[in-house]
C-alpha positions in Angstrom: 56.7 5.6 -40.4 60.2 6.1 -39.0 59.0 5.7 -35.4 57.0 2.5 -36.4 60.0 1.0 -38.2 62.3 1.8 -35.2 59.7 0.2 -32.8 59.5 -2.9 -35.0 63.3 -3.3 -35.1 63.5 -2.8 -31.4 60.9 -5.5 -30.7 62.6 -7.9 -33.1 66.0 -7.5 -31.5 64.7 -7.6 -27.9 62.9 -10.8 -28.7 65.7 -12.3 -30.8 63.4 -12.8 -33.8 63.4 -12.1 -37.5 62.6 -8.4 -38.3 60.6 -9.3 -41.4 58.4 -11.7 -39.6 58.0 -9.2 -36.8 57.1 -6.4 -39.2 54.5 -8.6 -40.9 53.0 -9.5 -37.6 52.9 -5.9 -36.4 51.3 -4.6 -39.6 48.7 -7.3 -39.8 47.8 -6.9 -36.2 47.5 -3.2 -36.8 45.1 -3.7 -39.7 43.0 -6.2 -37.8 42.9 -4.0 -34.6 42.5 -0.6 -36.2 38.8 -0.4 -35.1 39.9 -0.7 -31.5 42.0 2.5 -31.3 45.0 0.5 -30.1 48.2 2.7 -30.0 51.4 1.9 -31.7 53.1 1.3 -28.3 50.3 -1.1 -27.2 50.6 -2.9 -30.5 54.3 -3.2 -30.1 53.9 -4.6 -26.6 51.5 -7.3 -27.9 53.9 -8.1 -30.8 56.7 -8.4 -28.3 54.7 -10.7 -26.1 53.9 -12.9 -29.1 57.5 -13.1 -30.1 58.6 -13.9 -26.6 56.0 -16.6 -26.3 57.5 -18.2 -29.4 60.9 -18.2 -27.9 59.6 -19.6 -24.6 57.9 -22.3 -26.6 61.3 -23.4 -27.8 60.6 -22.7 -31.4 63.5 -22.4 -33.8 63.9 -19.3 -35.9 62.4 -21.0 -38.9 59.4 -22.3 -36.9 59.0 -18.9 -35.3 58.8 -17.2 -38.7 56.4 -19.8 -40.0 54.1 -19.6 -36.9 54.2 -15.8 -36.9 53.2 -15.8 -40.6 50.3 -18.1 -39.9 49.3 -16.2 -36.7 49.4 -12.9 -38.5 47.3 -14.2 -41.4 44.7 -15.4 -38.9 44.7 -12.1 -37.1 44.4 -10.2 -40.3 41.3 -12.1 -41.2 39.9 -11.3 -37.7 39.7 -15.0 -36.6 42.4 -17.5 -35.7 41.2 -20.9 -36.9 41.9 -23.7 -39.3 45.5 -24.1 -40.6 46.5 -20.9 -38.9 45.4 -22.1 -35.5 47.0 -25.6 -36.0 50.3 -24.1 -37.0 50.4 -21.8 -34.0 49.3 -24.7 -31.7 52.1 -27.0 -33.0 54.9 -24.5 -33.2 54.1 -22.1 -30.3 52.4 -24.2 -27.6 53.0 -21.4 -25.0 51.0 -19.0 -27.0 48.2 -21.4 -27.3 48.3 -22.0 -23.5 48.1 -18.3 -22.8 44.9 -18.1 -24.8 43.4 -21.2 -23.3 44.2 -20.0 -19.7 42.6 -16.6 -20.5 39.4 -18.3 -21.6 39.4 -21.0 -18.9 39.6 -23.8 -21.5 41.7 -26.9 -22.0 43.8 -27.0 -25.2 41.3 -29.5 -26.6 38.3 -27.2 -25.9 40.3 -24.2 -27.3 40.8 -26.2 -30.5 37.1 -26.6 -30.8 36.5 -23.0 -29.9 39.0 -22.0 -32.7 37.5 -24.3 -35.3 34.0 -22.9 -34.5 35.4 -19.5 -35.5 35.1 -18.0 -32.0 38.8 -17.2 -31.5 38.5 -13.6 -32.7 41.3 -11.1 -32.9 39.8 -9.2 -30.0 39.8 -12.3 -27.8 43.4 -13.2 -28.7 44.7 -9.6 -28.2 43.0 -9.4 -24.7 44.6 -12.8 -23.7 48.1 -11.7 -24.9 47.9 -8.3 -23.2 46.9 -9.9 -19.9 49.8 -12.3 -20.1 52.6 -9.9 -21.1 54.3 -9.7 -17.6 54.2 -13.5 -17.2 55.8 -14.0 -20.6 58.4 -11.4 -19.8 59.5 -13.3 -16.7 59.6 -16.6 -18.6 61.5 -15.1 -21.5 64.1 -13.5 -19.1 64.9 -17.0 -17.9 65.9 -18.2 -21.5 69.4 -18.1 -22.8 69.9 -16.7 -26.3 70.9 -19.4 -28.8 73.6 -18.9 -31.5 70.8 -18.8 -34.1 68.9 -16.1 -32.2 72.1 -14.0 -31.9 72.7 -14.5 -35.6 69.1 -13.3 -36.3 69.8 -10.1 -34.3 73.0 -9.6 -36.4 71.0 -10.1 -39.6 68.3 -7.6 -38.4 71.0 -5.1 -37.7 72.5 -5.5 -41.2 69.0 -5.1 -42.7 68.5 -1.9 -40.7 72.0 -0.6 -41.7 71.4 -1.4 -45.4 68.0 0.4 -45.3 69.5 3.5 -43.7 72.5 3.9 -46.0 72.6 4.2 -49.7 76.3 3.5 -49.8 76.2 0.1 -48.3 76.3 -2.3 -51.3 80.0 -2.5 -51.5 80.4 -2.8 -47.7 77.8 -5.5 -47.5 79.3 -7.5 -50.4 82.7 -7.3 -48.7 81.3 -8.3 -45.4 79.4 -11.2 -47.0 82.5 -12.4 -48.8 84.5 -12.2 -45.6 81.9 -14.2 -43.6 81.8 -16.9 -46.3 85.6 -17.0 -46.5 85.9 -17.2 -42.7 83.3 -20.0 -42.5 85.0 -22.1 -45.1 88.3 -21.9 -43.3 87.2 -22.6 -39.7 89.3 -25.7 -39.5 
């Protein structure tokens, strides 16, 4: 469990995404792919590719969290279709393009494919695994936004609070200091 949590935190921070959304995605993928014998490291790599594709798509932190939730729900059910597919297609077009390219389909045909229930978790995972290096290259050309850096800071605070039973006072003090600082920026 500790190794898995560390892996999830590392993926979230490397990809500048929310740790809770990343953990939800990781665990839902794990459930939907348990029958394949996928390892924790392989699952982390696919999770990282998905998160990076969200960033490459230009999604905000809120859009990323929403799309990851929809994506993970679809994957947990074993098929990406309906509202889950539509949300991913709208908020993470790069992710949709990866899948379409893998299948040799246009986006319109992919939509039909998905709505017919043919976009299974296995197909999606295979497409994402095959595109990992390409997405890495695209992600490495992006520049972290202020919001993404703030997300990393929040992730680190969540991790710190979870690892220390004596953090409530420190967190309250830090929170008060941040609020005080932000109201006195002028």
